C-alpha positions, 0 to 999 in steps of 0.5 A, a space after each residue: 552537500 551538493 544539491 544531487 547528493 542530498 535524501 528525499 525525505 518525504 514531510 508528514 504531509 506528503 505521506 499522509 496522503 498514500 495508504 496503504 494496507 495492514 496485511 498484519 491488522 485482521 480489520 484491515 485484511 478483513 476491509 481491504 479484502 471487501 473492499 475490492 473484491 478479494 480472497 485474502 490470498 489474493 490480497 495477501 499476493 499482491 502486498 506480496 508483489 507491489 508492497 502495501 500501497 493503496 493504489 499500488 494494490 489496487 494498479 496489481 489487481 486492476 480494481 
C-alpha cells in the first residue's frame, strides 16, 4: 500500500478533543441550548446543517 492510499484513522487522543452535541440525549440538548442561548429547534437545525461537532455548531450559530 502506498502512503497516498492509506486511510487516516484518528487515534483516541485525536477524537477525545472533538466535543459533540448528542441531540438524542435530552440532558445534552438542555445543556447546549442553555450554553449557546438557542432554542431546541435552533440547536437541532444547526446540528442537521453542520454536524454534531460543538465547534462547527458554534461557528454556524455565530456563538
